[in-house]
C-alpha positions in Angstrom: 0.0 0.0 0.0 1.4 3.4 -1.0 2.3 5.8 1.8 0.1 8.9 2.0 1.8 12.2 1.1 1.1 15.0 3.6 1.9 18.6 3.1 4.5 20.3 5.3 1.8 22.7 6.4 -0.4 19.8 7.5 2.5 18.1 9.4 3.2 21.4 11.2 -0.5 21.7 12.2 -0.3 18.3 13.8 2.9 19.2 15.6 1.1 22.4 16.9 -1.7 20.2 18.3 0.9 18.1 20.2 2.6 21.3 21.5 -0.7 22.7 22.7 -1.3 19.7 24.9 -3.1 17.0 22.9 -1.6 13.5 23.3 0.0 11.8 20.3 -2.4 8.8 20.7 -5.4 11.1 20.7 -4.3 13.0 17.6 -3.4 9.6 16.0 -6.9 8.3 16.5 -8.6 11.5 15.3 -6.4 11.8 12.1 -5.7 8.2 11.3 -1.9 8.9 11.3 0.3 6.6 13.3 1.6 7.9 16.7 5.1 7.0 15.5 4.8 9.2 12.4 3.5 12.0 14.6 6.5 11.5 17.0 8.8 11.7 14.0 7.2 15.0 12.8 7.4 16.5 16.3 11.1 15.6 16.5 11.8 17.1 13.1 9.8 20.3 13.6 12.8 22.6 12.7 13.4 20.7 9.5 9.7 20.9 8.6 9.8 24.7 9.2 12.8 24.9 6.9 11.0 22.8 4.3 8.0 25.2 4.5 10.2 28.2 3.7 12.0 26.3 0.9 8.6 25.5 -0.6 7.7 29.2 -0.4 11.0 30.2 -2.1 10.5 27.7 -4.9 7.0 29.2 -5.5 8.8 32.5 -5.9 10.9 31.1 -8.7 7.8 30.1 -10.6 5.8 32.8 -12.4 2.8 32.4 -10.1 2.1 35.1 -7.5 3.8 34.3 -4.3 1.5 33.6 -1.4 2.5 32.8 2.2 0.3 30.6 4.4 -0.6 31.6 7.9 2.0 29.2 9.5 4.8 31.0 7.7 3.4 34.4 8.8 3.1 33.2 12.4 6.7 31.9 12.5 8.1 35.1 11.0 6.1 37.4 13.3 7.3 35.3 16.4 10.9 35.8 15.3 10.4 39.5 14.9 8.6 39.8 18.3 11.5 37.6 19.7 13.9 40.4 18.9 15.3 39.6 15.4 15.4 42.5 13.0 13.0 42.6 10.1 15.9 43.2 7.7 17.8 40.1 8.9 14.7 37.8 8.7 13.8 39.3 5.3 17.3 38.5 3.8 17.5 35.1 5.4 14.1 33.9 4.2 13.9 35.9 0.9 10.6 37.5 1.9 10.2 41.2 1.1 10.9 43.5 3.9 7.6 45.4 3.6 5.6 42.1 3.5 7.1 41.1 6.9 6.5 44.6 8.3 2.8 44.4 7.3 2.5 41.0 8.9 3.9 42.4 12.2 1.6 45.4 12.1 -1.5 43.2 11.4 -0.4 40.9 14.3 0.0 43.9 16.7 -3.4 45.3 15.7 -5.0 42.0 16.5 -3.5 42.0 20.0 -4.5 45.6 20.9 -7.1 45.7 23.6 -10.4 47.3 22.6 -10.9 50.5 24.5 -14.4 51.0 25.7 -15.8 54.4 26.7 -18.8 54.6 28.9 -21.1 57.6 28.5 -23.4 58.6 31.3 -27.2 58.5 30.7 -27.6 62.3 30.9 -28.3 65.0 28.5 -25.3 67.0 29.9 -22.1 65.1 29.5 -19.2 66.6 31.4 -15.7 65.2 30.9 -12.4 66.3 32.2 -9.6 67.6 30.0 -7.7 64.3 30.5 -10.7 62.3 29.4 -11.2 64.6 26.4 -7.5 64.2 25.4 -7.9 60.4 25.7 -11.0 60.4 23.6 -9.4 62.5 20.9 -6.3 60.3 20.9 -8.5 57.2 20.6 -10.5 58.7 17.8 -7.3 59.7 15.9 -5.8 56.2 16.4 -8.9 54.6 15.0 -8.9 57.1 12.0 -5.3 56.0 11.3 -6.2 52.3 11.5 -9.3 52.7 9.3 -9.4 50.4 6.3 -10.0 51.7 2.8 -13.5 50.1 2.9 -14.3 51.9 6.1 -13.2 55.2 4.7 -15.3 54.6 1.6 -18.4 53.6 3.6 -17.9 56.6 5.9 -17.7 58.9 2.8 -20.8 57.3 1.3 -22.7 57.8 4.5 -21.6 61.4 4.6 -22.7 61.9 1.0 -26.1 60.2 1.7 -26.6 62.6 4.7 -25.8 65.6 2.4 -28.2 64.3 -0.3 -31.0 63.9 2.3 -30.4 67.4 3.6 -30.4 68.8 0.0 -33.7 66.9 -0.7 -35.2 68.4 2.3 -34.2 71.9 1.2 -35.6 71.2 -2.3 -38.9 70.0 -0.7 -39.1 73.1 1.5 -38.4 75.4 -1.5 -41.1 73.6 -3.5 -43.6 74.1 -0.7 -42.7 77.8 -0.7 -43.2 78.0 -4.5 -46.6 76.3 -4.3 -47.6 78.7 -1.5 -46.5 81.8 -3.5 -48.4 80.5 -6.6 -51.6 80.2 -4.5 -51.0 83.6 -3.0 -50.5 85.1 -6.5 -53.7 83.4 -7.7 -55.7 84.7 -4.7 -54.3 88.2 -5.1 -55.1 88.2 -8.8 -58.8 87.4 -8.0 -58.9 90.3 -5.6 -57.5 92.9 -8.0 -60.0 95.3 -9.6 -60.9 94.5 -13.2 -59.4 97.7 -14.6 -56.0 96.8 -13.0 -55.7 93.7 -15.1 
């Protein structure tokens, strides 16, 4: 019987499960892979990671657009967060510098705690200067982190509000025109016959 061929990414996902606390026997039963094979993969984790990067480099040589899977991104970001320079990792792994920087930024944004601001249930909200600065800082930070889609949607919402306001103005002006027409008709009926 021919041996199954597993991708490097799949092998590393199995190793991750073991490192997160699942037993080899449990993973073996769930996946149908022998416990001995899983043990072998666990012992050769560093070699598997090297293989993963080699596969990515080989894809670069082909004309297809280079894509990195989540495992590669995770490993690279851990190295950067562990103190290695982006430049060194970029050169070593032949991954563009800006690509790695983007991965790190995305990872950091995911880890940022969400700031919640509670507003009292009153018509008159009084906040201190410190709270005001914090609120402004929070709003500016969110504006910088806004995705292009959010910016576009916000712009569309603003335009829709402006359109609604203009429609209301047009409606009000039309009402005034109608009222003036009626007033003109009423006045023309009251004018003496020789004035016409």
